[in-house]
C-alpha positions in Angstrom: 141.6 106.2 -46.6 139.9 105.0 -43.6 136.6 103.9 -43.7 134.3 104.4 -40.5 134.0 100.7 -40.3 137.9 100.6 -39.5 138.5 100.2 -35.7 140.6 103.3 -35.3 139.7 105.6 -38.0 141.7 109.1 -38.4 139.7 112.0 -39.2 141.1 115.5 -40.7 138.8 118.1 -39.2 139.8 120.4 -42.4 138.6 121.3 -45.5 142.0 122.6 -46.6 143.2 120.8 -49.7 146.6 121.5 -48.6 146.6 119.8 -45.3 144.9 116.8 -46.9 147.8 116.6 -49.5 150.2 116.9 -46.6 148.9 114.5 -44.4 148.5 111.9 -47.4 152.3 112.4 -47.8 152.8 110.4 -44.5 150.9 107.2 -46.2 148.0 107.9 -43.7 144.7 106.9 -44.5 141.9 109.2 -43.4 138.6 110.7 -43.9 137.7 114.4 -44.0 135.2 116.1 -41.7 135.3 119.9 -41.6 134.5 122.0 -38.5 132.4 125.1 -39.1 133.5 127.5 -36.5 133.5 131.4 -35.7 137.4 132.0 -36.1 137.3 135.7 -34.8 140.3 136.2 -32.7 139.5 137.3 -28.8 140.4 140.7 -27.9 144.2 140.9 -27.3 144.5 137.2 -27.8 148.2 136.1 -28.8 148.9 134.5 -31.9 149.7 131.0 -30.4 146.8 131.0 -28.0 144.3 132.0 -31.0 145.7 129.1 -33.2 145.7 126.6 -30.3 142.2 127.5 -29.0 140.9 127.1 -32.8 142.6 123.7 -33.5 141.3 122.2 -30.2 137.8 123.5 -30.8 137.9 122.1 -34.3 139.1 118.7 -33.0 136.5 118.6 -30.3 133.5 119.7 -32.4 134.4 116.9 -34.9 135.1 114.4 -32.4 131.8 114.4 -31.4 130.3 113.7 -34.5 132.8 110.7 -34.9 132.9 109.0 -31.5 135.8 106.5 -31.3 138.0 108.2 -33.9 141.2 110.1 -33.7 140.5 113.6 -35.0 143.3 116.0 -36.2 142.6 119.4 -36.6 144.9 122.6 -37.4 144.6 126.4 -37.5 147.3 128.5 -39.4 147.6 132.7 -38.9 150.3 134.9 -40.0 151.6 137.5 -37.8 153.4 140.8 -38.5 154.7 142.3 -35.5 151.7 141.8 -33.2 149.1 141.9 -35.6 147.4 138.6 -37.1 146.9 138.7 -40.9 143.8 136.6 -41.7 142.6 136.0 -45.1 142.3 139.4 -47.5 138.9 140.5 -48.0 139.6 141.1 -51.5 142.3 142.2 -54.0 143.0 145.5 -52.4 143.5 144.3 -49.0 145.8 141.5 -50.6 148.0 144.1 -52.1 148.1 145.9 -49.0 149.2 143.0 -47.1 151.6 141.9 -49.6 153.2 145.4 -49.5 153.5 145.3 -45.8 155.4 142.1 -45.7 157.7 143.0 -48.6 161.3 142.9 -47.5 160.3 141.9 -44.0 160.2 139.0 -41.6 157.0 137.5 -40.4 155.8 134.5 -38.4 153.5 132.0 -39.3 151.9 130.0 -36.3 150.0 126.8 -36.5 148.1 125.1 -33.7 147.6 121.3 -34.2 145.3 119.4 -32.0 144.5 115.7 -31.8 141.1 114.7 -30.1 139.5 111.3 -29.3 140.9 108.8 -27.0 143.0 111.1 -25.7 143.5 114.9 -26.4 146.9 116.5 -27.1 147.9 119.8 -28.9 151.0 121.8 -29.9 151.9 125.3 -31.6 154.6 125.6 -34.2 156.1 129.0 -35.0 158.2 129.5 -38.4 159.7 132.8 -39.4 159.5 133.8 -43.1 161.4 136.5 -44.8 159.8 138.1 -48.1 162.1 139.4 -50.6 161.8 143.2 -51.5 158.7 143.1 -53.8 157.9 145.8 -56.7 154.6 147.0 -57.2 154.4 145.1 -60.4 155.2 141.8 -58.8 152.5 142.3 -56.3 150.0 143.5 -58.8 150.7 140.3 -60.8 150.5 137.9 -57.9 147.2 139.4 -56.8 145.9 139.2 -60.2 146.4 135.4 -60.3 143.7 134.9 -57.7 145.8 132.8 -55.4 146.2 135.2 -52.4 142.5 135.8 -52.0 141.9 132.7 -49.6 145.4 132.5 -48.0 146.2 133.9 -44.5 148.7 136.7 -45.2 147.6 136.8 -48.9 150.3 134.3 -50.0 150.7 130.5 -50.7 154.2 129.3 -50.3 153.7 126.1 -52.0 152.0 127.9 -55.1 153.0 130.9 -57.3 153.9 132.7 -54.1 156.9 131.0 -53.5 158.7 133.5 -55.3 157.9 136.2 -52.9 160.0 134.2 -50.1 163.7 134.9 -49.5 164.0 132.6 -46.7 162.4 130.3 -43.9 163.5 129.5 -40.5 161.8 126.3 -39.2 159.2 124.0 -40.6 158.5 124.6 -44.2 155.3 122.5 -44.0 154.0 124.6 -41.1 153.8 127.6 -43.6 151.8 125.6 -45.7 149.3 124.7 -42.9 150.3 121.5 -41.3 153.8 121.1 -39.6 154.4 117.3 -40.6 157.2 116.5 -37.9 155.3 117.8 -35.0 151.9 116.5 -36.4 153.7 113.1 -36.4 154.8 113.3 -32.8 151.3 113.9 -31.7 150.0 110.9 -33.8 152.9 108.7 -32.4 152.4 109.5 -28.9 148.6 108.8 -29.2 149.3 105.6 -30.8 147.7 106.2 -34.3 148.8 103.3 -36.5 151.7 104.7 -38.8 152.3 102.9 -42.3 155.8 102.0 -41.3 154.9 100.4 -38.0 153.4 97.0 -37.5 149.9 97.2 -35.8 
């Protein structure tokens, strides 16, 4: 990973272990410095605007603590119809969310922002279709505890993979960081990549 003595450090503005793992898959070196912001949606705010606003705010907040660095931030939300589904407040709400997602297609939006020497951002949408779930499947999955800290009450990369019948678009977006689009932002900004000579 980059140290702060590196001339052009990359900082991930997220405490998410899933985003950390995804970014590591690209062979990038980086440090982690999470942003702590109010993530309440604004009244009437659309999903794409919401995740883009939060990603930009996180990137800028962390960039202030790391002058001279590239700061990458992301924010993900699950949308069913026009409703944003955040993290469930407890097992009962997780069961309710999964019941509503059962047999239906929903959207996952992630805003990705890069701040520092130059600011850029993008929003990625992925469609996810759930299998028709039985009450027993939902009860079992909620009982694992996995849904309780996940937007939409599931983790496609974990046990929750069995819930999903189809994915249309970036699968890594559903996990929390669309790698293809993130790579485009980093490339355009001139962030050193492992397969390119500095």
